[in-house]
DODRENVEX-611152 format. One record per residue (C-alpha): residue in three letters; x, z negated, y negated. Coordinates in steps of 0.02 Angstrom, whole numbers, padded with zeros to 5 digits, always signed. Layout:
// residues N
alaXZY...
***
This chain:
// residues 523
met+00347-02092-01125asn+00179-02117-01200ala+00012-02091-01116lys-00012-01920-01177asp+00150-01861-01109ser+00123-01961-00952lys-00040-01867-00939phe+00022-01706-00966leu+00149-01735-00825lys+00024-01797-00714gly-00089-01643-00735ala+00058-01529-00702phe+00107-01619-00545thr-00090-01626-00481leu-00098-01430-00510thr+00073-01415-00418val+00005-01510-00268ala-00145-01395-00269gly-00045-01241-00287val+00067-01291-00142ile-00094-01313-00032val-00164-01142-00091lys-00008-01062-00057leu+00015-01132+00119ile-00169-01069+00170gly-00140-00906+00082ala+00022-00892+00188leu-00048-00946+00358tyr-00224-00860+00352arg-00177-00688+00405ile-00105-00752+00587pro-00286-00784+00644leu-00371-00647+00540tyr-00246-00521+00630ser-00311-00591+00789ile-00491-00564+00746leu-00487-00405+00659gly-00327-00311+00730ser-00225-00194+00632glu-00362-00073+00581gly-00479-00213+00529ile-00329-00279+00422gly-00305-00106+00349leu-00483-00101+00292tyr-00475-00275+00220gln-00323-00226+00130tyr-00388-00066+00055ala-00523-00190-00039tyr-00424-00344-00080pro-00285-00250-00202ile-00417-00167-00297tyr-00516-00332-00320ala-00360-00421-00380ile-00321-00270-00511met-00500-00275-00574leu-00495-00477-00584thr-00327-00456-00689val-00403-00326-00805ser-00572-00434-00833ser-00512-00602-00851ala-00323-00625-00846gly-00264-00718-00997leu-00440-00789-01046asn-00408-00943-00953val-00261-00984-01055ala-00346-00936-01198ile-00505-01049-01174ser-00387-01194-01134lys-00297-01173-01292ala-00441-01150-01406val-00545-01295-01317ala-00371-01408-01334glu-00350-01368-01532arg-00517-01436-01561trp-00530-01576-01436val-00370-01674-01511leu-00456-01672-01689gly-00604-01762-01602lys-00711-01599-01632arg-00813-01621-01473glu-00966-01512-01525ala-00840-01374-01579ala-00739-01382-01421thr-00901-01377-01319arg-00964-01226-01410val-00807-01136-01384phe-00822-01171-01193arg-01004-01107-01198ile-00972-00950-01285ser-00813-00918-01170leu-00927-00947-01024val-01050-00821-01080leu-00906-00696-01127met-00825-00717-00952ala-00993-00701-00874ile-01018-00531-00956leu-00854-00471-00915gly-00858-00528-00734phe-01049-00455-00697ala-00975-00295-00787gly-00828-00293-00665phe-00942-00332-00512val-01059-00188-00568leu-00930-00057-00601met-00829-00103-00425phe-00989-00101-00319ser-01049+00067-00400leu-00875+00148-00369ser-00845+00075-00196gly-00897+00235-00116trp-00780+00337-00214ile-00631+00221-00207ala-00651+00210-00017ala-00657+00408-00010asn-00527+00454-00140met-00400+00305-00149ala-00408+00235+00021lys-00449+00391+00104asp-00568+00305+00233pro-00760+00303+00193arg-00774+00148+00304ala-00684+00037+00176thr-00839+00070+00055val-00917-00094+00146ser-00771-00198+00112ile-00743-00144-00064ala-00938-00179-00100ala-00937-00349-00006ile-00792-00425-00118ser-00857-00354-00279pro-00971-00498-00317ala-00824-00621-00324leu-00767-00529-00499phe-00922-00627-00571met-00904-00786-00480ala-00708-00795-00513ala-00739-00748-00701val-00861-00896-00722leu-00739-01008-00632ser-00601-00965-00738ala-00695-01017-00892leu-00746-01185-00810arg-00567-01214-00766gly-00518-01176-00939trp-00632-01310-01007phe-00541-01439-00894gln-00382-01372-00931gly-00407-01390-01117ile-00456-01566-01113glu-00309-01605-01002glu-00421-01656-00851met-00327-01566-00705thr-00399-01654-00550val-00550-01543-00563pro-00475-01380-00582ala-00343-01428-00448val-00482-01481-00315ser-00581-01328-00350gln-00438-01211-00307val-00417-01299-00137leu-00591-01296-00117glu-00620-01110-00162gln-00473-01072-00043leu-00546-01169+00099gly-00732-01095+00075arg-00651-00927+00073leu-00551-00950+00237leu-00700-01026+00336thr-00811-00890+00276met-00686-00751+00319tyr-00661-00810+00495thr-00836-00845+00536leu-00905-00678+00472gly-00756-00583+00542ile-00799-00650+00712val-00996-00630+00696leu-00998-00462+00618leu-00871-00389+00742pro-00997-00328+00868arg-01074-00221+00727gly-00920-00139+00701ile-00742-00157+00627glu-00788-00106+00455tyr-00923-00243+00452ala-00807-00370+00508ala-00678-00332+00379ala-00819-00339+00259gly-00863-00506+00308ala-00677-00551+00290thr-00677-00487+00116phe-00840-00571+00068gly-00749-00746+00097ala-00685-00716-00084val-00863-00720-00153val-00913-00871-00044gly-00743-00968-00103ala-00769-00934-00286phe-00951-00985-00272ile-00904-01161-00189gly-00773-01183-00329val-00896-01152-00455val-01032-01267-00393tyr-00895-01400-00386thr-00837-01374-00558val-01010-01375-00634val-01065-01533-00548ala-00896-01608-00616tyr-00946-01561-00785phe-01108-01630-00806arg-01060-01792-00716arg-00926-01805-00852ala-01032-01736-01019lys-01107-01907-01059ile-00936-01985-01058trp-00868-01854-01167gly-00997-01866-01299thr-01017-01743-01449asn-01011-01765-01639ser-01175-01711-01727gly-01166-01632-01897glu-01002-01521-01861pro-01033-01354-01941ala-01063-01229-01790glu-00925-01096-01794pro-00997-00914-01788trp-01008-00837-01608gly-00904-00676-01661ser-00767-00773-01734val-00741-00895-01575ala-00754-00737-01465lys-00632-00643-01567glu-00501-00794-01560ile-00521-00798-01365ile-00498-00609-01355met-00350-00596-01473thr-00263-00739-01389ala-00302-00673-01209val-00254-00495-01241pro-00050-00513-01255ile-00058-00626-01099ser-00164-00506-01003leu-00033-00364-01054ala+00115-00486-01018ser+00038-00478-00835ala+00017-00289-00834val+00208-00291-00879phe+00245-00382-00725gly+00154-00260-00626ile+00241-00113-00720thr+00411-00187-00664glu+00345-00180-00478ile+00305+00014-00518ile+00480+00033-00583asp+00555-00029-00407leu+00436+00091-00332gly+00468+00228-00441leu+00661+00219-00444val+00737+00127-00293pro+00690+00240-00158gly+00731+00395-00247arg+00896+00326-00310leu+00943+00263-00139gln+00902+00447-00069ser+01016+00520-00204thr+01166+00427-00143gly+01140+00525+00033leu+01034+00409+00122pro+00902+00476+00235pro+00715+00433+00179glu+00695+00321+00332glu+00840+00216+00280ala+00792+00219+00105thr+00622+00148+00149arg+00691+00020+00266leu+00799-00050+00130phe+00662-00042+00009gly+00551-00146+00133gln+00695-00284+00141leu+00696-00299-00040thr+00507-00304-00081gly+00443-00372+00085gly+00573-00508+00121ala+00682-00546-00026phe+00544-00540-00178pro+00426-00662-00094leu+00560-00790-00083leu+00601-00754-00269asn+00420-00823-00306ile+00437-00990-00215pro+00472-01102-00369thr+00332-01013-00469ile+00213-01124-00372phe+00284-01270-00470thr+00319-01180-00628gly+00156-01097-00646ala+00070-01260-00643leu+00182-01328-00763gln+00135-01173-00884met-00044-01201-00862ala-00024-01402-00911leu+00090-01353-01047val-00027-01236-01157pro-00156-01353-01206ser-00032-01505-01215ile+00077-01416-01337ser-00063-01328-01434gly-00152-01495-01456ala+00007-01574-01523ala+00042-01431-01637lys-00143-01436-01714leu-00109-01614-01762ser+00064-01562-01825asp+00149-01688-01716arg+00326-01610-01702glu+00398-01757-01624ser+00278-01747-01475ile+00306-01559-01469val+00492-01576-01442arg+00473-01717-01318arg+00369-01621-01211ile+00460-01461-01211arg+00610-01550-01177lys+00536-01643-01032ala+00464-01472-00977leu+00625-01379-00973ala+00711-01523-00891ile+00589-01515-00747thr+00598-01335-00734val+00784-01344-00723ala+00779-01485-00597leu+00660-01385-00481ala+00738-01208-00501leu+00914-01232-00511pro+00938-01310-00341ala+00799-01184-00272ala+00915-01050-00333met+01077-01123-00266gly+01010-01164-00105ile+00938-00981-00080tyr+01119-00916-00129val+01199-01038-00004leu+01079-00985+00133ala+01031-00815+00093glu+01061-00739+00255pro+00988-00869+00380ile+00823-00906+00282pro+00763-00738+00286ala+00820-00719+00468leu+00725-00881+00509leu+00578-00805+00427phe+00568-00622+00444lys+00693-00610+00595asp+00804-00492+00488trp+00976-00533+00438gly+00991-00376+00333ile+00878-00463+00192gly+01020-00582+00151lys+01122-00437+00069val+00977-00409-00063leu+00927-00592-00079arg+01086-00670-00136pro+01096-00568-00301leu+00918-00625-00325ala+00962-00806-00320pro+00999-00826-00517gly+00824-00720-00532val+00740-00867-00465phe+00811-00977-00585phe+00775-00866-00728leu+00594-00827-00674ala+00553-01006-00668leu+00625-01029-00839gln+00529-00872-00908gln+00367-00934-00847val+00383-01102-00936thr+00452-01035-01100ala+00323-00923-01109gly+00197-01058-01082ile+00283-01152-01227leu+00268-01008-01341his+00085-00984-01296gly+00056-01163-01329leu+00139-01143-01513gly+00027-00996-01543arg+00165-00862-01530met+00065-00766-01404lys+00151-00592-01428val+00325-00652-01422pro+00328-00672-01226leu+00245-00497-01211val+00378-00416-01326asn+00528-00500-01238leu+00455-00448-01062ile+00446-00263-01121trp+00631-00273-01186ala+00675-00355-01011ala+00567-00225-00919leu+00673-00088-01015thr+00835-00165-00973lys+00785-00177-00784ala+00737+00002-00777val+00906+00057-00856leu+00996-00057-00733thr+00903-00002-00584tyr+00936+00179-00600val+01118+00164-00647leu+01164+00028-00505val+01054+00088-00364gly+01111+00263-00386asn+01300+00195-00362pro+01331+00216-00171ser+01456+00071-00175ile+01308-00046-00245gly+01155+00035-00174val+00993-00076-00152val+01098-00230-00207gly+01085-00155-00381ala+00889-00175-00380ser+00912-00361-00347ile+01044-00376-00493ala+00928-00279-00604thr+00786-00407-00562ser+00895-00556-00598val+00958-00485-00771his+00769-00439-00808phe+00716-00618-00794gly+00865-00684-00871val+00837-00582-01029ala+00659-00621-01043ala+00705-00805-01013leu+00840-00801-01138leu+00727-00713-01278asn+00597-00832-01245phe+00723-00984-01271leu+00791-00907-01436ala+00620-00890-01502ile+00579-01076-01454lys+00733-01129-01537arg+00699-01031-01697glu+00529-01114-01707ile+00559-01294-01656gly+00761-01307-01662asp+00858-01388-01527val+00746-01437-01371leu+00881-01454-01234asp+00916-01621-01163gly+01106-01600-01132pro+01142-01752-01034ala+00992-01725-00919met+01044-01529-00891leu+01221-01588-00856lys+01158-01714-00718ile+01038-01589-00638ser+01173-01460-00634leu+01302-01569-00559ser+01180-01641-00432ser+01122-01465-00390ala+01313-01402-00359ile+01353-01550-00249met+01199-01522-00156ser+01239-01340-00120val+01413-01380-00073ile+01346-01502+00065val+01211-01380+00125gly+01341-01243+00133val+01457-01359+00240thr+01322-01433+00346tyr+01262-01265+00407gly+01435-01202+00436arg+01466-01339+00542met+01310-01364+00631gln+01265-01193+00675thr+01396-01185+00816leu+01327-01349+00885ile+01139-01330+00863gly+01115-01151+00832trp+01099-01068+00666arg+00907-01096+00668leu+00906-01279+00677ala+01062-01296+00560thr+00956-01197+00437ile+00822-01318+00435ala+00943-01456+00441gly+01035-01393+00299ile+00874-01361+00191gly+00818-01546+00245leu+00969-01628+00204gly+00984-01534+00040val+00821-01589-00018val+00863-01769+00037val+01039-01774-00050tyr+00970-01690-00218gly+00829-01811-00234ile+00953-01958-00219leu+01081-01886-00334val+00952-01845-00481val+00875-02026-00466ala+01060-02101-00451thr+01121-02016-00607gly+00971-02043-00709ala+00924-01852-00724val+00755-01916-00650thr+00689-02088-00712val+00556-02211-00636glu+00444-02164-00780asp+00454-01978-00712leu+00417-02023-00534gln+00281-02124-00594ser+00204-01980-00662phe+00181-01904-00483pro-00014-01959-00438val+00033-02039-00272leu+00194-02102-00322gly+00128-02175-00481arg-00011-02279-00376leu+00129-02341-00259phe+00228-02410-00414lys+00084-02492-00491gln+00042-02587-00318arg+00225-02650-00301asn+00228-02703-00474arg+00061-02807-00455lys+00153-02888-00302
***
């Protein structure tokens, strides 16, 4: 493995570690927040946050990837001044979009509260979170620069600092402002997003100027016109933003079809709502677990592949794609098999609802396909085929809509049909992406590695199933579930190393393990 490939993998693993920390904080922060605000305060908080998330997606989704791609394509050619100019133009563009989003959301906060939330008290929370649109847009541009030059530590650390700053502000202001009224306490909690993003911006700006002298510039380069750079960024970002919108539309498909089709089979509205809650609130969150890893891999892939493509280095492109696909399968396949085997006890342990297992098991293949879809989309973006993943997602969404309507409306299938349709949806998108990559590059699968990973995953899933089945009568189903998961991780890790599916070079790509190997070699 050469230095460039190793740098790409280290960057992906660094972002993964940060993603895991951020997700853990995000999963746990609501428990103390609920104690501070209560159900009413959480309701006011929830009126503001989804609106902010939607406006953030509209104003800046896709631009981060577009910036990293544009910077990478110039950086690998040694055009430091051109890459820096792209970053500066992108920073101005993002600041303008973010500021426009902030002004719009702040100005409409009263209207949104009255007409959408149906509670005027939400005005303060919506207004309080609106400056975060500006901060987050600027931070996105800064992270895009570092991702473009493949220095992933700074974006990773900024993510963690942003989340910690958000968390501390949320709790502090929630407690301090509570005596003034629940609406002000909720607003203080939402303002945490502003402070968190500001801390992320400050850290990233300091890191940028500390490294600026090391990077250097190339004087005498012809300056690219402002308009052409802005157009390049926007044209790259739009298909990615639209793809994000398609993901949102698939959620609307479930909302628009599943409850109604369940009721058409004779189920009362209350039962249809209960089943819909199990699907969307219990099963779908577990579907997204591997995306913590594959999302980081996708971010690292785009600048790595686009840089190699700019150099016409086909060998490096193929090697990185093969490694990325092998890592994706190595992470997602055992996760999917493990969820299939423990489909009932896992959600029972997390949500105290055994019924979720019925809809989770058919979603297990979707865990694998979603991870593949994400990474193959990143590969295509790196290759400059921005529209292909979008078109493939649209075809997949249409397939999902038809299958959901037909299957959920069948009384013998019911809500399970929505799970099947979702798995097929991601399977279609992943397959179409893979075929597009094959047309572009040729054969990119590492057959022996895939076989070893598949065999290791199959053995692991059998051992997990047997362990859970035997131990639940001895130590109870809760401890048996935890033991099964723990044993599965250990067994799978041993198997992939023993079979050679994961090499010592791969392990050295992990930031911590790499240092341990170096220390051992010195001895």
